[in-house]
N, C-alpha and C positions, 0 to 999 in steps of 0.2 A: 705438717696433714701428710700422710701417708696414703696411697693408692692401693687397693686391693687387686688380688690374683684375680678375683673374676673380671675386673675393669681391665687389667693387662691383658687376658687373654680376649676378651672383645676388641681392645686396640691393636692387638696383634694381626685379629684378623683383618681388621681394618686398613691395617699397613701393607699386608697379606694382597688386599685386593687393588690397593693403591700403586705399588710396586708393580702389580700386572697390568696396568693400564698407562704406565708411563715403560717408556722404551727403553730410558737411558740405565734403567734398574733390570733390566732382561737376563736373563743368564747368555753368557756368550755365544754358546751353540745355536740358540734360539735367535740371537741377534743378528749372527752373520749368515745365519741360510739361509736369507733371500740373495748374498753374494755367491755362492756357491757355484752357480753356472756362469757368471762372471768374469770369475777367476779362471775358471778351465780356458774359457774365450783366451781372456789376457794369454795363459799360457802357452795358446796354441800359435798364438803371435808371436811371442818375444821368448822361446828358447825354452819351454817347460816350465812344470809346474812352480820349480826351484828357482828359477830366475831371479827373484828377489835377492837372493844369498849371492849376487853378483852386484849388487847395487852402491855397497862402500867397502870395497875393496881393504882398506886399511883396520876392518873389523873382519874376524874370523866367522865366515858364514853373514858379514853384513849387518851384523846385531837382531840376527831372524830368534835367536833362542842362546840363551848361557853366557853372554857377552860378559867380559870381565869390567867393571866399572873402574878399575884403578888401569885397566889398558889405553880406554878409551878417552881417561881425561889425561893421560900423559901424551896423546899426541893431538892436545887441545893446547894454542899458544897460553902461556901460565899466567899473563897477567889478566886474562877474564875469569879464572876458574878460583874456587876458591880452593884453599890449600886445604890438602889431605894426606893420609899415610895410610898402605894399607899394612895392617896387621895379619901374619900369618898363623896358621894352626900352631897350636903347640899348649905347653904350659902358662898355665894365668900368668903367673908371676914373672915369666919372659914377656909374655906378652905386654905386661903393665908396664915392665922398663922401658920396651921397644914403644909405647904410647909415651911413656916420661919423655925418652929420647926426645922428640918431637913436640913437646906439648908447649914450649915458646914460639914455634914457629905456626904453630894453628891456634895461637893467641890463648891457649887455656881453656879452662870449662866455661861453660857447657859446650859439648861435642854432641855432634849427628855420628852414630855410629849404626850401619847395615851393613849385609852381607854384600860381598863384592860382586857375586853372581844371583842376586836376589831380583823379585821382579814384584810390582803394583804393589810396592811400601811393607811388604811383610818384614817382619821383625825389624822396623825401624825405630829407633829410641834415641831420646839425646836425654844423654851422660852429663848433669849437672856438676859433678863432682866423679872424684877416682874414685868413691866406691861405687856409687852406679855404673862406672865406665868395668868395675872389678864383678859386677854382678851380671853384667851386660855377657861379658867374656868367660865368664865360669857357664853361660849357659847356652853359647853359639860358639860351635866350633871350627866353624869353617873361617873361612878368610875376611877378615872384616875391612871395611874402610872405616875411618874415624876422621870427620872430616870438619872444618872450624864452622862455626855455628854464625848464618847469617841471620843476624835479627829482623831483615824485611823491612815494615811486618809483611812484605807482597810477594805474590810468586805467580809465576806465569811457564805455560807450557810452549816455545815456538819451534812449530816445523817448519824446518827451511831444506829447501830442494833447490840440487842445482842440477845442468842437461850435463851430461860428460861431452868435454872440451867446451861449456862453456867456460869464458872468464867469472861470469857473476851468477848468484844464483838470486831466489825469491825467499818469501817468508808465503808460505804457502796459511797460513793458519795461526793465531794466537789465539790460546785459552786462560782467559782469567780467573786462578783459584781463589776463592772462597772460602777461606777454612770455616768450621763449624763452631760458633760461640754462644753460647747458653748468657743469656741474662735472667741472676735469677730474680723471684720475685718476693723472698721474703716469708714464704706462705707456706709452698709445694714442696716437697724434697727435691729434688735433682732427677730421681727417677722418674715421677711422676709428670714432672715438667718437658722430659726427653721423650716420653710415650703421649702427651698431648702435644707434643709443638706440630705443626703442618707438613713440615720436611721432614724435621731430625727424626718422628717415627719411621720413616720409611727404612732407616738401619741403626736404631734402636738399639739392638742385642748386641753391637758391634760398639758405639760409644758406653752403654753400661759397663761392658767389662772392662776399656779403658777405664771409667772412673771407679770401679771397685766398691768399695765399703763406704766412699765417699758419697755414693748415688743413692741413699738413705739418709744425708744429709741436708739441710735446710740452711744455705748460708745468707748472709743478710742482704736484703734487698739491692739491688744495682749490682752485685756483682758479677764479675764476667768469668764464664767459667772455660776456658778452652776444651773438645770433643776431641781433638785431634790436631797435630802438628805435623805428618805426612801429608804431601801434596797429591795423593792419589783418589779416585772418585770412588775405587772402591771400601777405602779407609773412612768414608765420609765427605770426601771435601765436594764442594759445589760446580762444577766446571760451566762457566760462561764463555761466550763467546766474546773473544778481546779483538775485536778488530777496532774499535776505538783506540788500541795503543800501538798500531799500526803507523807509521812513517817509513819516508825514505828515509831518516837517521839512521833508524832504528834498523831497515833493511842492510844498509850500509855496513852498520857495525858488525851484522852476522857474516856479509860478505866478506870482510876483513876477517875474520874469526874462520871463512868456509875456504879463504884462499892458504889460510895457513895452518890448513889440514889438511895434505892431499890425501885423496882416496875417499874422502867425504863428499855425494852426494845425494843422502835422502838422511834427517834426524831431526828429532824433538829434543830441543834443549831446556831443560827445566834451571831457569834462573831465578833468582831472587834480589827485591831490589825495595827502595826505600820509598821512592815517590813515583805517581806515574809520568809525571814529567820530566822525570830524569832519562827514565824506560822511552820515552817517545823521541827523547834526545839522542838516544844510544847510547848513555855515558851510566856510568856508576852502578851498573848490573854487575850479577856475579852468576857464573856457571856453575850450578852444583851436580850436574848429570847430564848426559846426553844419552837418549835412547835411539837404538839402531834402523834399521829393516821394518823391523816390526812394531815400531811408534804409529801410533793413532792421531790423528786431528781430532784430539779432544775437545774441541770447541764443539762438537757432535751432540755430547753430553747436555749441552745448553739446556733446561726444563723450558723453557721458551721456545725450542724451535718445535715445527711439526714433524713426524717423520719423516715424509719428502723430502726434506731438506737436509735432515738427517742423513740420510743414503743417499744423495746427490753428492756430498761432498764425501762422503765413505768411497764410493765406486770412483768418482776422480783420484781420490787419496789413494788407491790402488793402480788403477791406470797408472798413473805417472810412477808409480812405484816398479809395475810389471816393464813400462818403457825404458826408466834408467836400467835397471835390471840387465834389460836385454840389451842394451847401447854398450853398455860397459861391459858383456862379454863378448861380443864382435871385437870389444879392442883388448880382446884377450884375460879378461878377468874371470877366476875360476865360478861357475854354477854349481853349488853344492849336491851332488846327485841324492836323489830321494830316499834310499835307503838308509842311505849315512846320518843326514839328518834326522829320518825318524830316530835313529839310535841316540843323537845327539839329546832331542826333545826328550825321550822317555828317561835319560841318564837326567837332567833337567828340574825333571817334573819329582824324582826320587831323591833328589838336593834339596829343593825348595820344600817339598814335604817336610824331610828333616829337619829342616832349618824351623819352619813354622813350628811342630810337632818340640823342638827345645824350647 
């Protein structure tokens, strides 16, 4: 069974309206517009608009923009991090040779490949073979992280904060990431099922690009078809509030990680784990990435949350970040001047655009 272009056009209009009515899908400039006066007030209280660049002194500009994943992972306690290596730019054969040299330590394929300075899940790929890795490295020339794949199947984003001078921090929020999976009905094409799904239709274009020619196939009934593997909202992952995962044991584990990472005060850890029981017990999870000062409390995108709750948490997040940045600045940490930060942002945006184009 196929779906007509006329039906798709109708469903596309309906999805556009649905996105308009759901704040989790609003463009970032629209979503953040109500926050601007509040940020100006916080900047006046804590040392200027760029005070957050002093929040994490161990990361250049505290992880506001263009931070190196490799540099950040190196600063974390190795036992908690999924093994990785950095593949520098160069000829594909040289890059593959470097990857081969680390393959045993990385546990072999599959491997997760991603830009060292990427963002929001752009250009993330699971390489299931050496040929997949070669194809990726031919297409993407920037420094690349090759990381051991954690089968999960679960992933969470844990925003952890620590006030300057404090011995312990706290978990600010947890995001329970739920990957998009379509169960085939054996009757309709994947394209039609995506467009008619009550949620997946909102990001249908992204899913269908990933499916490629397979979108017009009809898999056997009951087959589960993954629509995305990168744990990013903009890549199609549903973000739900993960407060049910928050326990004293988990907080103790992140305080241990924080104490072993001097200069870390505000960051969101992306972690993979096999069971909720283990995560609540603060064991058997592994860090795949740490996002710095510009990390959001991404549980705000829980589709069940009313908009007032989203903004309440967002305002608290930024108030905390400015307070930490200002306190670190008073203790001697450098605040990046706004002109310098603007130049870095523009250069990073150009770099990311090239990465996506590749």
